[in-house]
N, C-alpha and C positions, 0 to 999 in steps of 0.2 A: 822679977818676972822675966828679966832678960836672960838670966842664967837658966831659969827653968826651960825657957824656949830653946836655949842652946843645948841643954842636956837632952831634951826630947829629940832634937834633930840628930844628935850623935847616936841615940838609941836606934832610930830608924835606919840610919846608915849602916849600923852594925848588923841589923836584921837583913838588910838588902844584901850585904856582903856574904852573910851566911847562906841566904837563899841561892845566890848565884853559884856559890860553891857547891851547894847540893845539886843544883841543876847540871852543873858541869860534870858532876860525878855520875850522872845517869848515862847509861850506855846508848849508843846511836840507834840500835834496833828498837829500843823502847820508844824513842821519839817518833819513829816512823809509824808505829802502831797507834800512838796517840793521835797523830795527824789523820789517819784513816778513819778512826772513830769519830773525830770531830766533824769531818766532811760528811759522813753518813748521817750524823745527827742533824746537820743543817738541811740536807735534802729532805729528810723526813719532815722537818718543820714546814718547809715550803709546800710539800704535797698535802699536808694536813690542812693548811690554810686554803688551798684550792678546793678541796673536798667540801669545806664549809660554805663555799660560795653558792651551792645549790645546783650547779650544772651537771652533776653526776646523775640526775634523774632521767636523762635522755641517752639510753644505752646504744642506739644506732646512729647518733648524730654524725654527720660527715663533715669533712673539711670543706671550706669554701672553694669555689672553682674560679679559674681565671676569668676576668671579665671578657665581654665581646671584643674581639680584636680583629682588625682588618687582616684578611688572609687572602691574598691574591685578589680575585674579582668578587669574592664573597665574604661571608662572616663566619668565623670559627668559634664555636662554643665548646670548650673542653668538658669532658665527662668528669663528675666529681670523683675524687680519689677516696679510698677507704680510710677510716680513722686510725690513729696510732694509739695503741693501748700500752700503758706503762704502770706497773705496780698496782693493777686492778682499777685504774682510772683512765678516762679518755680525755684527750685534749679537746676543748670545746671548739665548735666550728666558728669561723670568723663570720661576720655579717655578710649577707649576699651582696655581690658587686654587680649583678646584672641589671638591676634597676627596673624601671617601668617597661612593660612589654612594648615592642616596636613592630610595626608592619614591615615585612620584608618584601620589597617590590618583585614583580614577576621576573625581572631581568637579573636578579641577584640570587645566587645560590647561598645556602646556609648549611653549616655542619652542626649537628647536635648528637651527642653521645656517639661520636665516631661515624654517624650516618650523614652522608652528603645529600641535601635536598636541593635539586637543581632548579626547580621552577619557582621558588619564592612563594608569594601570595599567602603567607602565614604570619601569625604574630608570635614573636619570641621574646622572652624576658621573664623576670621573677614575679612581677605583680602587674595586674591590669584589671581595673574594676569594670564590670559590665554595666550596661545602661540601667539594669535593674538594681544595681548596688551590690550585687553578689560578685564573686570571682568570675572572670571571663572563662567559659568552658573551653574555648578554642585555643587559649594561650598555651604555647609549648614552653614549659618552665624547665630550663636546663638543670636546675637544682634537683629535680625529681629523678629518682633512680630509674634506670632502664635495664631490662634484662638482656642477657647475651643473645637470646633468640626470641622470635615472635612471628607467628604465622597470620598474615592479614586475611586469609581465607576462612579463618575460624572465628566464630562469634565470641568476643571477649568483652563486649561493652554493654552497658544498660541501654534502655530505650533513649534516654537523653544523656549521652556521654559527656564527660569532662576530662580533659587531658590530665589534670592534677589528681583526679579521683580514680582513674582506671588503674589496673595493675601494671607493674613494670613490664610484664610480658606483652600486655596490650599496647603499652607505649612503644615498645620495640616494633610491634606489628604495624602500628600506625606510621612510625618513621620509615619503616621499610616500604610501605605503600606509597608514601610521598616520594621516596627516592626512586621508586619504580616508575614514576611518571603519572600516577593518579588515574590511570585508564585501564587497569587490569579488571576485566569483567567478573572475575571470580572473587573479588574482594568483598568482605562483609560490608553491608550498607552502613553499619555504625561508624566506620572510619570515614566514609564518604560524607556523612552528616557532620562529623567532627570538623572536617575541612570546610564544609559548606558554612558552618557557623561563622568562620572567619570572614568569608566572602560577604555574608549577611551583615556583619558588624561594619565592615569597611564601606559597604554601599549605603547603609541606612544611618549609621551613627557618624563615622568619620567624614563622609562626603557631605553631610548636612551643614558642616561648618568649616570644612578644610578644602580649599581649592586644589591642593595637591592630591588629596584623596579623590576628589571629583574627577580628576584626570584618569584615574584607574578604572572608571566605570565601563568603558568599552572593553577593556581586557577582562574584567570580571564577567561581563555579559557573554563574551566569547567562551570563557572557561565554563560557564554554566551550560551553554548550549552543547559543548563537547561532553560534559559530564552526563547530560540528559541522553545523549545518543548511546552512551554505554550503560548507564544505570537506570534510566527512565523506564525502559521496557520491563524491567524485573521488579521495580519497587514503585508502587502507586503512591506511597507516601512521599518518597523523594521527588517523584515527578510533579506532584502537586506543589510542594514547597518551592522547588526550583523554578517552576513556571511562574509561580506567584512573585518571586524575587525578580525574575527576568522581566515580567510585566512592569513591575514598579520602576525598574531601571530604564526600560526602553520607552515607556509611554508617559514619562514626565512631560514630554512634548510630542505631538503627533500631528500629521497633516490633516487638513479639513476634509479631504477626500481620500481617506486611506484606502477605500475600495478601488481606487485607480492605480494604486501602487502594486509592484510585484508581491506575490504572496509567498512568504517563507514556508519551509517545510516544518510541520508540527508533529509532535508525538501525541497520540490519542490519549486523553486522560478522562477523569471523571467529570470535567466540565469543559465547555468550549473555550479555546484560547482567547485571551483578551483581544489580541489583534483582530480576530475574526468578529468578535462581538462588537468592537468599535466600528469596523468596516461595515458590517451588516446594519448596525444602528444608523450610521450615516446614510446608507442606501435607503432605509425607511424614511429618514428625515428629508432627504432630497427627492424622494418619490421616483427613483430610477429603478431599472430592472436589475435583478441579481445576475451578474455576469456568469457565464458557464464555469470558469475556473474558480470563482468565488463559491459557487454552488457546490462544486466538487470538493473544495476544501472544507466547506460546512458539513457535507455528508461524511467525509473521511474522519472528521474530528468530533462530531457531535456524539456524545455518549448515548443519546436516545436512539440512534440509528444503528440497526444491526446489520452485520455483514456475514456472508457465507464464504465458503472456501475459494471460489473463483476470484473474489475481490482481493484476496491476499496472495494466493498462488500465482495469479496472472494479473498482478497489480498494474503493470504498464498498459496491458490491453484493456483492463477494466476502466482505467482513467480516460483513455482515448474514446472508448465506446460510450462512456457516461456523458462526456461532453457532446458527442454527436447526437445521442438520443435526447439530451436536454434541449438542444437547439431545435430538433425536430418536433419536440413536444410543446415547448414554451416560446419558440421564436427567439427573441433576444433575451428572454428570461422572465420569470414571474416577479411581480411587484409586492413588496411587504407593506402591511399596514403599520402605522405609527402607534404603538401601544403605550400604555400609561407608565409601566415600570421603567424608571430611569437607571442608566448604567452607572455603577459605582464600584470601585475596588477598595476593599478594606484589607490591609496586609495582616496576615496571620503568621507571626514569626515562628521559625523552627527552633531557634536557640533559646534555651532557658534564660540566657543572659538578657534577652530582650522582653521577657515577660513582665507585665506590669508597667511598661513604658506607655507614654501617650499614644493614642490610636494613630496609626499611619493609614491615610486613606487618600483616594484620588476620585474626583468627580469629573464628569464629562458633559456638563451643561445639560441640554435637553435631549441628548442622544439616548434613545430607548434601548432597553435590554431585550432583544428579540428572542432570546433563548426561552422565554416563557410562552412563545407562540407555538402551538402544536400543529396548526394547519400546514405551514410550510415544511415542517419536518416530516409530516405524513406524505407530502408530495415527493420529497427526496427519498423516503423509504421505498415508496412504490417504484421509483425509477431505479434505485439500487437493486431491488429484487428482479426487475425486468432485465437489467444488464447482466446480473449473475446468471439468470436463466439462459441467456444467449451464449454465455461462455461455459456452460456446464460441460458440454462434450469436450471442448478443448481442455478444460481444467482436468477432467478425468484422464485424458490422453497424456498430458505432460506430467500428471501425478504419477502415472505408472512408468513412463519413460521420458525423462526430461530432455533426452537427446533429440526427441521428435518435435521439439518446440518450433523449429524453423523449417521442418520438412514439409513436403507436399501434403502428407497425411495431416500434419498439424494445420497447415494453411487452410485446408478444405473444411476444417472445423470452425474457422473464423469468418466473420463478415469480411467481404472483400476490402472494405475501407481500412481494415487492420493489417492487410498484407504488406510486406516490406516494400519500400519505395521502388527498389529495382524491379520487382515483379510487376507492380502496377505500371511502371514505365513500359515494360514489354507489351502489356496489353493496350496501352495508349498508342503505341506505335502500330500495333495490329489494327486498331480502329482507324488510324490515319490511312493505312494502306487499303483498308476495306472500303472506306467512304460509304457511299450508298449502294455499292455492289457487293461482291463476295471475294473471299480469299481462300484458296485451296492450299493445304499444306499437309505433310505427314503428321499423324497424331503424335508421334514421338517428338517432333519439333515443338508442338504445343506444350507437351509435358516438360521438355527441356527448359522452356521459358519459365516454368515454375520451379526449376531446380530439382526435378524428380530424378532420383537415382535408381529407382526400380519401377516396374510397371504397376499401376495401382489396381486394386480389386474393382470388381464391377460396381460395388457400392461407392467407392471413391470416385469412379468415373461419373456416376450420377451426381455426386456432390460437386464435382468440377463443372459440369454443365449448368447446374443451378447457380454456381458462383459466376459463371460467364453471363448468364441471363441477368444477374443482378448488375452487371456492367453493360447491359444492353447489347450483348453479343449472343446471337443464336448459333447453334451448331447442328449440322447434318453429318451423319445420320442422327435421327431424332431419338436418342436413347431414353429420354424421359417419357416417350410415348410408345415404348415397346421394341425399338430397333436394337439390334445387337451392338454391343460395345465394340468399337473399332480396335483392331490390333495395332501395335506400335507402327508398323510399316504402312498401314492403310491410310488412305487420304480422308481428311475431313474438310468440310467447307464451313467457313465462318461468315456471318452476314449480320447486318445491323437490324436490331429489333427495337420496338418501343416498350418502355417499362409498363408492365401490367397487362399487356395484351397477350393472353395465353389461351383463352377459351375456344378460339376458332378451330383448334385442332380436333375438337370433339364433335363438330357440326357435320351433318350428313353431306353437305355441299363440298366441304373440303375433303372428306374421306373419299367421296366419289371421284373427285378430280385426281387425288393422289393414286387411287387404284387404277384409273385409266392410264395415267402416265407410266405406272410400273408395268402394266401389261404391254403397253406400246413399246417400251424399251426392251422388254424381254423378247418380243417378236423381232424387233429391229436388230437385235444383237446376234442374229443367226450367223452372220459372217465373221464373228469375232470382234465386232465393234459396232457402235451405233453411228451410222453415216452422218456427216455434218448436216446434210440436207434435211434429214429427219429430225435432228436436234433443233435446227432452225425452225422447222414447222412446229415442233412442240413448244418452243419458246414463244412463237407468235400466238399459239393457242392460249398459252398461260396469260398473255397480256389481254386477250379478249375476254377472259373469264371475269368480267367486272362484278359478277354477283358474289365473288369472294372478297374477303377483307384484304387490304393492301399487305398486311403482315403475312397472311396466308399465301399470297402470290409470291412474296419474297422467299418464303420457305420452300415453295414448290420449285422456284428457279434454282435455289441452292441444292435441293434434292435431285433435280435433274442432272446436275454435274456429277453427283455420286452415281446415279443410275447409268450414266454414260460410261463409267468405268467398270461398274459391276452391277448389272441388273439383278433383280430378285428372280428366283426360279419360278417356273410355272406351277410347281407344286404348292408354293406359298400362295401364288395368285388364286389357285383353285379354291383353297379354303376361304379366301376372301370373296370369291365370286358366287359361291353356292347359295348364300342367303338372299341374293339379289332377285327382284321380281323379273319376269320374262321381258318386260318392256325395257328395263334397265340393262339387261344383258344384251338386247338387240342394239341399244345405243352404243354400248362399249364395242361390240363386234363391228359396227359400221365405222366407228372412229378409227379402230385399228386397221381395218381394210383400207380406209382412205390414207392412213399414214404410210402403209406399205407401198402405195403407188405414188407417193409424192415426188420421188426422184426419177420417175419414169423407167426405172429398171428394177423389176421384181425377180428375185432369185428363187430357185427351187427351195432352198433352205427356209426362206421367208414364207413361202407357201405352206411348207410342212408345219412350221411353227404356228401359222395362222389356223391351219386345220386343227391343231391341238387345242388352240384357244376356243374355236367354234365348238369342238367336242365338249370342252369343259363348260361352255355356256349353254350346252344343250341344243345347239343349232346344227342343222344338217351340214356336213362337211362339203357337200357338192355346191353349197352356196358361196364357198370361198372365192372361186374364180369369178363368179358372176358379180360379187360385191367388189372385188378388186378392180374389174374392168369398169364397173359403174363409177367407182370412186375416181379412177383415172380419167374417165370421160366427164366428170363433174356432175353425174346424175345420182341423186339420192335414191336408194332402193326403197321399195314399198315395205311397210311394216308387215312382218310375217306373223305377228300376233293377231292381227285383224286385217284380212285382205281387203275388206270393204272400206277401210279408212284411207284417207289420202296420205300420200307420202309426206314425211317431215324432213326438215333440214337439221343436220346435226349441229347443235351448239351447246355451250356450257349451261345455259339456262335450262334447256330441255333435260340435260343430265340431272340437274338438281331437282327439277320437277318430278322426274321419274323416281328419283330416290324418295321424295316425300310421299309419293303415291303408294310406295311399297308398304304392305302390312308387316314386312319383316325388317323395317328400319331399326327397331330396337334390338333385334338379334344381330343386325349388321354392326351396330355400335358396340355391342357387348362382347363380340367374339371374333370378328374377322380381322381386326387390325392389330394382330400380334405376330411377331416373327416366329420362325421355327424354334429358335432358342431364345426366348425372351429372357430378359435379365431377371435374376433371382430377386425376390422381394427383399426390401431393406431389412437387415437384421435388427432385432430389438437392441436398442442402445444398452450397453453394459452400464451398470450402476455401481457406484462405490459408496461406501459409508461417508457421506459428507460431514464436515465439521458442523456442529450445531451453530446456528446464528449467535453472534455475540449477545449475551444477555444484557438488555438495555434497561430493564426495570430494577428498581431498588426496593429492598425490604418487602418484596412481595406485593408492592402497590401497583395500581393500574397506571397507564401512561400519563394521565393528567396529574395524579398525585406524585408520580416519579419526577415529572417536570418541576413540580412545586418544591420537592426535596432538593433537586439539583440547584435550583436558584437559592434556596436556603443555605446550602453548603458553600456558596460562593463568598459569603461574608461571615465573620465571627458573631455579628449581632445586627439586628434590624430594628428600626423604629416601627411601631405598629402601623403608622400611616404608610410607610413604604411597603409593608407586607400586604396591606389592604389593596394597593395597586397591583401587586403580583397576583393576588387571589382574583381580582377583577379581570385581569388579562386571561386567566385560566378558567374563568366562569366558576369559581369556587367561593364558598363562604369561608372566611379566614378561620374562625374558631373551629368550625367543623373539620377543616383541612388539618389544622394543627393537632386536633384530637386524634384524627385517624393516623397521621404519620407518627405521632408519639406512641400510639398503641402498637403500630407495626415495629417501631424501634425497640420497644420493650420486648416484643416477641422474638426479634432476631438478634438484638444486641444486649438485652438485659438492662438498657438504660434509655432514658427519654432523649429524644433528639433535640428538643428545645427546652429552655428554662425562662422563667419570669414572663411578665405580661407586656411591659413597655419600658426599656427596650427588650426585645425578644432575643435571647442569646442562644447560639448553637452550642450544644454540649460538646466540649473538646474531646471527651472520651469516645463519644459516638462518632465524631468526625474522624478520629484516628482509626477506628475500626473499619469505617467505610472506605477510607483511602487505601488501606492495606488489603 
């Protein structure tokens, strides 16, 4: 056995020697070729094993990206690179390294796909489960492909967008919008909602069990308000959802007297903001009056109240005038009844990630929901209409030429209370100078105080005088009663008047006294001026005319100052004298004759003028000298109308009596008290096609059923007991009201508004259609 083993070993050794010899005889070039073939065979084996692993079924799989890394003051997320193809196969991607999505705070920028997002307030990561159990639609997943270009002004998202499901181009557009600052008004609302979903999750999910997230709520509320300013006016749906979230954030705690707090600015929506609903409910509970500013906010924001053009075009003027008229109409304000419907907020989520989660609701104790009351809203609507009517002319003016907003022409279309503070101060100073007397100034000086740059038309002069009278300032000449409008260089006299006392100017007593003064000054002006003695006499006579109203006496005194500078002509007086009865004419002649002789020096010019007056009066001119001498001697002449009657003493009461005795008094009042060139009649106000009042009704329903629908829409569902209270507050039968609104909803929206019997749910599809 030993030898056999030894012989076998020798044989193997011989074979090995032979093989080595053969190998050594092979040329070097052959060895190189063999080595190349062996290497290629090995590579092919490895690749075949990879193919059998099953990963080759994903043709567009990408390589993993680098994890979130600190980069300066932000976070850098690198864009995925393209896969590497070798011999018809792709290298499989490594597992994602981004992990669970994280909230990026507002103070931290983040970079995704080469786009730097400066404002944070987004979720970034590879996976994040929503509250509903589905994938979170707001999550920005860096593993998702992003196109090179994307336009955020173009609609590229479905109604409920999700970052992971939208196209690469839409992702680029969304990232560009975020990088642009989130305030571009031309952005498609789908991107705004996608961002809003993240705010919604942070406020409702994270903040419910995370103190750190709770600290973000003020910043989130601020962000929502700013988004509402940009996108609220153009998207009713976003306005509704955003206001709902804002309410949920801000009214987790609220003061017991919210109506005493400052009122924020609100965007008008399809329901009254919760802030106002709480404040008004507390007003009803406490039994206090609705303050003017709270009433204004209610009117501005209530969808049931319609507005016309002046309320929007002249918003500042409207708000101020509304408050004034509210106080004038209701004193401190009207009081609200405490109705049955209790205030409650049920949150209706915008994000699909929050669908199916437990109901989020807020209750407010016994605070009633006053929006179901139609009576107070009708009062507000009536006041809104009245204020709009007052501002119609001003609105038309500034609509045609906005530059006239602060001009004299514009001011004269406004109530004086709306004039600028500087202009009102000018008139307060005038009133202080005037006191109980008068102030004379050039008409241009008065216009300059109003900031006039050009002389106004006659119609504007009339408007100015009316405005002055609303400030208890009268003006002579009396342009409102037929006097010529003064020229810029001519004098006007201002004097204090009482509010509302205007009818005296049409009485025969006042007109007779006015005519007597005008004739007296026309005669006395014969020497180029009215002597001071004669003016003093006329002033003393005015004080004695106690049969006239005090305001009439003040106007006569002011008018006398104008007559002293520029009396009316005898031609004008003639037209006024002709309708007088003979006895009245005698009285006027006697008064003027006495006036001429008051200073003891009667000139020839005065005699000539007096003769003309007698001729106009139909009295013999030879009586002039006799009457003048009699007046100077203090003797009253006998009546020429009836020589058998005893003489009478001239006094103002007799003048009035003679006027009343005249059968021509009516003709006197209708025709004689107009100047030669009376002001042209007021032109018919131009009209413009006003905007139609905002439609306040829904689904073609009446006001009461519209109010019922608006309350319905404030929650996703109601218990039957709650809706019975609503119907009771509106004097409706619940089942009948539901039937009517559902029929209307079918007609307008092709779907019912409500579903089920108890609880009664609002159809989300109908809600979405109404909101938009």
